[in-house]
C-alpha positions as CSV (number, residue, x, y, z in Angstrom):
1,M,-0.3,24.1,20.2
2,R,1.3,23.7,17.3
3,V,1.9,20.1,15.8
4,V,4.9,19.5,13.3
5,I,4.2,16.3,11.3
6,V,6.9,14.7,9.2
7,G,5.5,12.1,6.4
8,A,1.9,13.2,7.0
9,S,1.0,11.7,3.4
10,G,1.5,8.2,4.7
11,F,-0.9,5.8,6.0
12,L,-0.3,6.7,9.6
13,G,1.1,10.4,9.2
14,N,-2.3,11.2,7.0
15,A,-4.4,10.0,9.8
16,L,-2.4,11.7,12.4
17,A,-2.7,14.8,10.8
18,E,-6.6,14.7,10.6
19,G,-7.0,13.8,13.8
20,F,-5.0,16.8,15.0
21,A,-6.4,19.0,12.6
22,R,-9.9,18.6,14.5
23,Q,-9.1,19.1,17.5
24,G,-8.2,22.9,15.9
25,A,-4.0,22.4,16.3
26,R,-2.6,24.1,13.7
27,L,0.1,21.4,11.5
28,L,3.1,22.1,10.0
29,C,3.0,19.2,7.5
30,T,5.5,17.9,4.9
31,A,5.3,15.6,2.2
32,R,7.5,15.1,-1.3
33,D,5.0,16.4,-2.8
34,P,2.6,19.0,-0.6
35,S,0.5,20.3,-3.2
36,A,-1.5,16.7,-4.1
37,A,-1.1,15.9,-0.4
38,S,-2.8,18.6,0.4
39,A,-5.2,18.2,-2.4
40,R,-5.8,14.5,-1.0
41,A,-5.8,15.8,3.0
42,T,-9.5,15.1,3.8
43,W,-9.4,17.6,6.9
44,P,-9.6,21.5,6.5
45,Q,-7.1,23.2,5.4
46,S,-7.2,26.4,6.8
47,R,-4.8,25.9,9.8
48,T,-2.3,23.2,7.9
49,R,0.7,24.4,6.4
50,W,2.8,22.0,3.8
51,L,6.7,21.7,3.8
52,R,8.4,20.0,0.5
53,A,10.5,17.6,2.7
54,D,12.0,14.3,1.8
55,L,14.0,12.4,4.7
56,A,14.9,10.1,1.8
57,Q,17.1,13.0,0.9
58,V,18.8,13.1,4.7
59,P,17.6,17.2,4.9
60,P,20.4,19.0,6.8
61,V,19.8,20.5,10.4
62,S,19.6,24.2,8.5
63,F,17.0,23.0,6.3
64,W,14.7,22.0,9.5
65,M,15.8,25.2,12.2
66,P,13.9,27.8,10.3
67,H,10.3,25.9,10.3
68,L,10.6,24.8,14.4
69,L,9.5,26.6,17.0
70,P,9.5,26.6,20.7
71,G,7.3,24.5,22.6
72,D,6.4,23.0,19.1
73,V,5.1,19.1,18.9
74,V,7.1,17.2,16.4
75,I,6.0,13.6,15.5
76,N,8.0,12.0,12.8
77,A,6.1,9.1,10.7
78,A,7.9,8.7,7.9
79,G,9.0,5.3,6.8
80,V,9.1,3.0,3.9
81,L,7.7,-0.7,4.4
82,R,10.2,-1.8,1.5
83,E,13.6,-0.1,0.2
84,R,13.3,1.2,-3.6
85,H,17.2,1.3,-3.6
86,V,19.7,0.2,-1.4
87,G,20.4,2.7,1.4
88,E,16.5,3.6,1.7
89,F,16.1,2.5,4.8
90,D,18.7,4.4,6.7
91,A,18.2,7.5,5.3
92,V,14.4,7.6,5.3
93,H,14.4,5.6,9.1
94,H,17.7,6.5,10.4
95,R,19.9,9.5,8.9
96,G,17.0,11.9,7.9
97,P,15.6,11.7,11.4
98,A,18.5,11.9,13.1
99,M,19.0,15.8,11.3
100,L,15.5,16.6,12.4
101,F,15.7,15.4,15.7
102,E,18.9,17.7,16.2
103,A,17.1,20.1,15.0
104,C,14.6,19.6,17.2
105,D,16.9,20.0,20.5
106,R,18.7,23.0,19.1
107,A,15.4,25.3,18.4
108,G,13.5,23.8,22.1
109,V,10.6,22.1,20.9
110,A,8.7,20.9,23.6
111,L,8.2,16.9,22.7
112,V,9.7,14.4,19.9
113,I,7.2,11.5,19.2
114,Q,9.2,9.3,17.2
115,V,6.9,6.5,15.3
116,S,9.1,3.5,15.0
117,A,7.9,-0.1,15.5
118,L,7.5,-2.7,17.5
119,G,10.5,-5.4,17.5
120,A,12.9,-1.9,16.5
121,D,15.7,-3.1,18.5
122,E,19.9,-3.6,17.7
123,E,19.3,-7.4,17.9
124,A,16.5,-7.1,15.3
125,T,17.0,-9.7,12.2
126,S,15.3,-7.2,9.3
127,A,16.6,-4.4,8.1
128,Y,13.6,-2.2,8.7
129,H,13.3,-3.1,12.3
130,R,17.5,-2.1,12.7
131,S,17.4,0.8,11.0
132,K,14.1,2.1,13.0
133,A,16.5,1.1,15.9
134,L,18.8,3.4,15.1
135,A,16.6,6.5,14.8
136,D,15.1,5.8,18.4
137,A,18.6,5.5,20.1
138,R,19.5,8.7,18.6
139,L,16.4,10.8,20.0
140,R,17.1,9.0,23.4
141,R,20.2,10.9,23.0
142,C,18.6,14.0,22.4
143,S,17.7,16.4,25.8
144,V,14.8,17.3,24.0
145,A,11.7,15.6,25.5
146,S,10.8,13.0,24.1
147,A,8.8,9.4,23.7
148,V,9.5,6.7,20.8
149,V,5.9,4.7,20.1
150,Q,6.6,1.4,18.7
151,P,3.5,0.7,16.8
152,S,2.0,-3.2,16.1
153,L,0.3,-4.5,12.9
154,V,-1.7,-0.9,12.4
155,W,-5.2,-2.1,11.3
156,G,-7.1,0.4,8.9
157,E,-8.7,-0.1,6.3
158,E,-6.4,1.9,3.8
159,G,-2.9,0.3,5.1
160,A,-1.6,-1.8,2.8
161,S,-1.1,-4.8,6.3
162,A,-5.2,-4.6,6.9
163,Q,-5.6,-4.9,3.0
164,F,-3.1,-8.2,3.0
165,F,-4.7,-9.6,6.0
166,A,-8.3,-9.4,5.2
167,A,-7.5,-10.5,1.5
168,L,-6.3,-13.9,3.1
169,A,-9.0,-13.7,5.8
170,V,-11.6,-14.6,3.0
171,M,-9.2,-17.3,1.2
172,P,-11.0,-20.4,1.6
173,L,-8.2,-21.8,1.8
174,L,-5.0,-21.0,3.7
175,V,-1.8,-22.4,3.4
176,L,0.4,-20.5,6.4
177,P,3.9,-20.6,7.7
178,G,4.3,-23.3,10.4
179,G,0.3,-23.8,10.0
180,G,-0.4,-19.7,11.2
181,C,0.7,-20.1,14.6
182,Q,3.0,-16.9,14.7
183,M,1.9,-14.6,17.7
184,L,0.5,-11.1,16.7
185,Q,-0.9,-8.3,19.0
186,P,-2.6,-5.7,16.0
187,V,-3.7,-3.1,17.2
188,H,-6.4,-0.6,15.8
189,L,-5.6,3.0,13.9
190,Q,-7.8,4.8,15.8
191,D,-5.7,3.7,18.8
192,V,-2.6,5.0,17.5
193,V,-4.2,8.6,16.5
194,D,-5.4,9.0,20.1
195,G,-2.4,7.2,22.0
196,V,0.0,10.0,20.1
197,G,-2.8,12.8,20.7
198,A,-2.6,11.8,23.9
199,L,1.1,12.2,24.5
200,A,1.0,15.3,22.6
201,E,-1.4,16.9,25.2
202,A,0.5,15.9,28.1
203,R,3.9,16.9,26.5
204,P,5.8,14.4,29.3
205,D,9.5,15.5,30.3
206,G,11.9,12.7,29.7
207,S,12.5,10.0,27.4
208,R,10.1,6.7,27.4
209,T,9.6,3.9,24.9
210,I,5.5,2.7,25.1
211,A,4.6,-0.3,22.6
212,F,1.2,0.3,20.8
213,V,-0.6,-2.9,20.5
214,G,-3.9,-4.5,20.8
215,P,-5.1,-6.1,24.3
216,R,-3.6,-9.5,24.1
217,P,-1.5,-11.2,21.7
218,V,-3.1,-13.9,19.2
219,A,-2.4,-16.7,16.9
220,L,-2.0,-15.2,13.2
221,R,-4.3,-18.2,11.8
222,T,-7.0,-16.9,15.0
223,Y,-6.5,-13.1,14.0
224,L,-7.5,-14.3,10.6
225,A,-10.3,-16.3,11.4
226,D,-12.1,-13.7,13.3
227,L,-11.4,-11.4,10.4
228,R,-13.4,-13.3,8.1
229,R,-16.2,-14.1,10.8
230,Q,-16.8,-10.2,10.8
231,L,-16.1,-9.7,7.2
232,G,-19.4,-12.0,6.9
233,H,-18.2,-15.6,6.0
234,R,-19.6,-18.2,8.7
235,R,-17.5,-21.2,7.3
236,R,-13.9,-21.3,8.8
237,P,-11.5,-22.2,5.5
238,L,-9.5,-25.2,5.3
239,L,-6.1,-24.6,6.9
240,L,-2.9,-26.6,5.4
241,A,0.7,-25.7,7.1
242,M,3.8,-24.5,4.5
243,P,7.3,-25.2,6.0
244,E,8.7,-21.8,7.0
245,R,11.5,-22.3,3.8
246,W,8.8,-22.7,1.2
247,F,7.3,-19.5,2.5
248,R,10.4,-17.5,2.3
249,S,11.2,-18.9,-0.7
250,A,8.0,-17.9,-1.4
251,A,8.3,-14.0,-0.1
252,N,11.2,-14.1,-2.5
253,V,9.7,-14.3,-5.3
254,T,6.9,-11.8,-4.6
255,G,9.0,-9.3,-3.7
256,R,10.2,-8.8,-6.9
257,W,6.6,-7.0,-7.3
258,R,7.0,-3.5,-6.5
259,G,3.5,-3.2,-5.2
260,S,3.7,-6.7,-2.9
261,F,3.0,-6.2,0.7
262,L,5.2,-9.5,1.2
263,D,9.1,-9.8,1.0
264,A,12.0,-11.4,2.5
265,D,11.6,-8.5,5.0
266,T,8.2,-8.6,5.6
267,A,8.2,-12.5,5.9
268,G,10.9,-12.7,8.1
269,M,8.6,-10.1,10.6
270,L,5.7,-12.0,10.2
271,L,8.0,-15.5,10.9
272,Q,9.3,-13.8,14.5
273,G,5.9,-12.9,15.8
274,N,5.3,-8.9,17.1
275,T,4.0,-8.8,21.4
276,A,4.4,-6.6,23.7
277,P,2.8,-5.5,27.7
278,V,-0.5,-3.4,26.6
279,D,-0.4,-1.4,29.8
280,G,2.1,1.5,28.3
281,I,-0.8,2.4,25.4
282,A,-4.2,1.6,27.8
283,Q,-2.1,4.3,30.0
284,W,-1.9,6.6,27.7
285,L,-5.7,5.6,26.2
286,A,-7.0,5.7,30.1
287,R,-8.7,3.0,28.4
288,P,-8.2,-0.9,26.9
289,P,-7.0,-0.8,23.1
290,L,-9.7,-2.5,21.2
291,S,-9.8,-5.6,20.2
292,H,-9.0,-7.1,16.8
293,E,-12.7,-8.9,16.7
294,R,-14.1,-5.5,17.0
295,F,-12.0,-4.0,14.2
296,V,-14.9,-4.6,11.2
297,P,-17.6,-2.1,12.0
298,A,-21.0,-4.7,10.7
299,H,-22.1,-1.4,8.4
300,R,-18.6,-1.7,6.8
301,A,-18.5,-5.8,6.4
302,D,-19.6,-6.2,2.8
303,A,-17.8,-3.2,1.5
304,M,-14.9,-4.4,3.3
305,R,-15.2,-7.9,1.8
306,R,-15.6,-6.5,-1.7
307,S,-12.0,-5.1,-1.6
308,A,-10.8,-7.7,0.1
309,W,-11.4,-10.7,-2.7
310,L,-10.4,-7.5,-5.4
311,W,-7.4,-7.2,-3.6
312,S,-6.6,-10.4,-3.8
313,L,-8.1,-11.7,-6.8
314,L,-7.0,-8.8,-9.7
315,P,-3.6,-9.7,-9.9
316,L,-4.6,-12.7,-11.2
317,L,-6.7,-11.2,-13.6
318,R,-3.9,-9.6,-14.8
319,V,-1.9,-12.2,-15.0
320,A,-4.8,-13.8,-17.0
321,V,-5.5,-11.3,-19.1
322,A,-1.5,-10.8,-20.2
323,L,-1.6,-14.8,-20.8
324,V,-4.2,-14.7,-23.4
325,W,-2.2,-11.8,-25.3
326,I,1.0,-13.6,-24.5
327,W,-0.5,-17.1,-25.7
328,T,-2.0,-15.3,-29.0
329,F,1.2,-14.4,-29.9
330,I,2.9,-18.0,-29.8
331,V,0.1,-19.9,-31.4
332,S,-0.1,-17.0,-34.2
333,I,3.4,-17.2,-34.6
334,G,4.4,-20.9,-35.4
335,L,1.7,-23.3,-33.1
336,Y,-1.1,-22.7,-35.6
337,P,-0.7,-23.8,-39.1
338,R,0.5,-20.4,-41.5
339,D,-0.9,-21.4,-44.2
340,Q,-4.4,-21.7,-42.7
341,S,-3.8,-18.3,-40.8
342,L,-2.8,-17.0,-44.4
343,A,-5.9,-18.3,-46.0
344,L,-8.1,-16.1,-42.7
345,L,-6.5,-13.1,-43.8
346,A,-7.5,-13.7,-47.1
347,R,-10.7,-13.7,-46.7
348,V,-10.5,-10.2,-45.0
349,G,-8.6,-8.8,-47.6
350,A,-5.5,-9.3,-47.2
351,H,-2.6,-11.4,-49.5
352,G,0.5,-12.1,-50.5
353,A,3.1,-11.0,-49.0
354,W,1.1,-8.2,-47.1
355,A,-0.8,-10.7,-45.4
356,G,2.4,-12.5,-44.2
357,L,3.5,-9.2,-42.2
358,L,0.4,-8.0,-41.0
359,L,0.5,-11.9,-39.7
360,D,3.6,-11.6,-37.9
361,G,3.4,-7.6,-36.6
362,A,0.1,-8.7,-35.2
363,A,1.7,-11.6,-33.2
364,I,4.5,-9.5,-31.8
365,F,2.2,-6.4,-31.1
366,D,-0.1,-9.3,-29.4
367,L,3.0,-10.3,-26.9
368,A,3.9,-6.7,-26.5
369,L,0.7,-6.3,-24.8
370,G,0.8,-9.2,-22.8
371,I,4.2,-7.9,-22.1
372,G,2.9,-4.5,-21.0
373,T,0.9,-6.0,-18.9
374,L,2.7,-7.9,-16.5
375,V,5.5,-5.1,-16.0
376,L,3.8,-1.5,-16.5
377,P,2.9,0.4,-13.8
378,A,-1.0,1.3,-13.2
379,G,-0.4,4.8,-14.5
380,A,0.7,3.9,-17.8
381,R,-1.7,1.0,-18.2
382,A,-4.6,3.4,-17.3
383,R,-3.7,6.0,-19.9
384,L,-2.4,3.4,-22.4
385,L,-2.2,-0.2,-22.4
386,W,-6.1,-1.1,-21.3
387,P,-7.5,1.7,-23.8
388,L,-5.7,0.2,-26.5
389,Q,-6.3,-3.3,-25.8
390,L,-10.6,-2.4,-25.8
391,A,-9.7,-0.9,-29.3
392,L,-7.7,-3.5,-31.0
393,I,-10.2,-6.3,-29.7
394,A,-13.2,-4.1,-31.3
395,F,-11.4,-4.0,-34.4
396,Y,-10.6,-7.2,-34.3
397,T,-14.3,-8.2,-33.8
398,F,-15.7,-5.8,-36.2
399,A,-12.9,-7.0,-38.7
400,I,-14.2,-10.6,-38.2
401,S,-18.3,-10.4,-38.2
402,F,-17.5,-8.4,-41.5
403,A,-15.7,-11.2,-43.3
404,L,-16.2,-14.3,-41.4
405,P,-19.6,-14.1,-40.1
406,E,-19.9,-18.2,-39.2
407,F,-17.3,-17.3,-36.3
408,W,-20.0,-15.9,-33.8
409,L,-22.1,-19.4,-34.6
410,H,-18.8,-21.6,-33.7
411,P,-19.5,-24.0,-31.2
412,F,-15.9,-22.6,-29.1
413,G,-17.3,-19.2,-28.8
414,P,-13.8,-17.4,-30.4
415,L,-16.2,-14.0,-31.1
416,S,-18.4,-14.5,-27.7
417,K,-15.3,-14.8,-25.9
418,N,-14.5,-11.3,-26.7
419,L,-17.4,-10.0,-24.2
420,P,-15.9,-11.7,-20.9
421,M,-12.4,-10.7,-21.9
422,C,-13.4,-7.1,-22.9
423,A,-15.3,-6.9,-19.1
424,A,-11.9,-8.1,-17.0
425,I,-10.0,-5.2,-18.9
426,V,-12.3,-2.5,-18.5
427,L,-12.6,-3.7,-14.9
428,L,-9.1,-3.7,-14.4
429,W,-9.1,0.2,-16.0
430,A,-11.1,0.6,-13.4
431,M,-8.8,0.1,-10.7
432,D,-6.2,1.1,-12.2
433,A,-7.3,5.0,-12.9
434,P,-6.4,7.4,-10.5
435,A,-8.6,8.8,-8.1
436,A,-9.8,12.2,-7.5
437,A,-8.5,13.6,-4.5
438,P,-11.3,14.0,-2.0
439,G,-13.3,17.5,-2.4
440,A,-10.5,18.4,-5.0
441,A,-13.3,19.5,-7.5
442,K,-15.0,21.9,-4.9
443,R,-11.5,23.5,-2.9
444,R,-10.4,26.6,-4.3
445,P,-6.9,28.0,-3.2
446,E,-7.2,29.3,0.3
447,R,-5.3,32.7,1.0
448,N,-3.9,32.4,4.1
449,P,0.0,32.0,5.4
450,W,-1.1,28.9,6.9
451,N,-1.8,26.9,3.6
452,T,1.3,27.3,1.8
453,S,4.1,24.8,0.2
454,S,8.0,26.1,0.5
């Protein structure tokens, strides 16, 4: 069996590709950057071919036709949770898949599996769900055999939603919209992979829509409490109810950050709830799906608890570091008496106009470091910002230690507090640094026609 996985570099697509690869299937995987996706892949690449494709560019039917064979199983796992620009949902979720589905119809593939989302229908309120629903309807109109699988919230350690809910679960105080009464039905990533694998193996005729959900609905507050227990916290958190309009307003604010899981659309989806009958997925799994009460293996609880705390506290730490630089600018430029600042600079050898220029320039540079800490992407912070901040603190510390050594004995600790500041910056630098691909240092280019990019 050859399996074509569109969006194989994403969270779900990668898991599906790994599952099929371990079963011995030949794979044609697509990604926006095939070289990077191949380097990050955690399965042997000898039977995997990579193809450069970006649904945001809406590849035409003619693009897909040379790559599809009669009898293929084609899985569309491409998707974006948040739009980076207007029209991205329509392109990635609707128009791009529509071209793929038409090509599958013409090529005579055996089965098309569309990974949609629970709640994707014509009456959906979110643009995410509506765009998915349009593609689902387009696939159902094709003559090719098809299955539209609609997962609920998918739990997997590397998934954005799992990290978000785990970070909430470890908090000692939870402020939830409506007290957290919204009903969810989270499903484990492995159950999604196994369910899709069973469909691909069976290759059923006709068209069907299957909800991929957990065994039973659970309230949001109960879900978080059960996750908290699995992560090793025995005490239940203090729960406060938040008016829904406040929650939506907060989501609008957090949605301004590109890396945030929560925005207006995801907030609306959460408030709406997410449940469906379990019969469909249970039939294809030939067993009940895993309960949310068993999502966290005991041997992973400690690591996942630490990861959850880091996920939630690192943004606060970054904001704190930024505020230190910005406050330093505010103090240096006007709040602290300028004559006293110039007197301190005189003790390190700066006098006259040079001292004033040095004071103002250093203050503006501090402001730039603070703003950069807030707005620069992780890659730029790791390459430039964090080492620059450490170098500047080291320079300040050395100069003051040499010219004003009494500051080490000051009861407010103006120099000794540089130590935790540096530790915070090193931690942020370590978390921003890109991780090496698994096995990248050991893997050598393989000479076979199934490991190419085009």
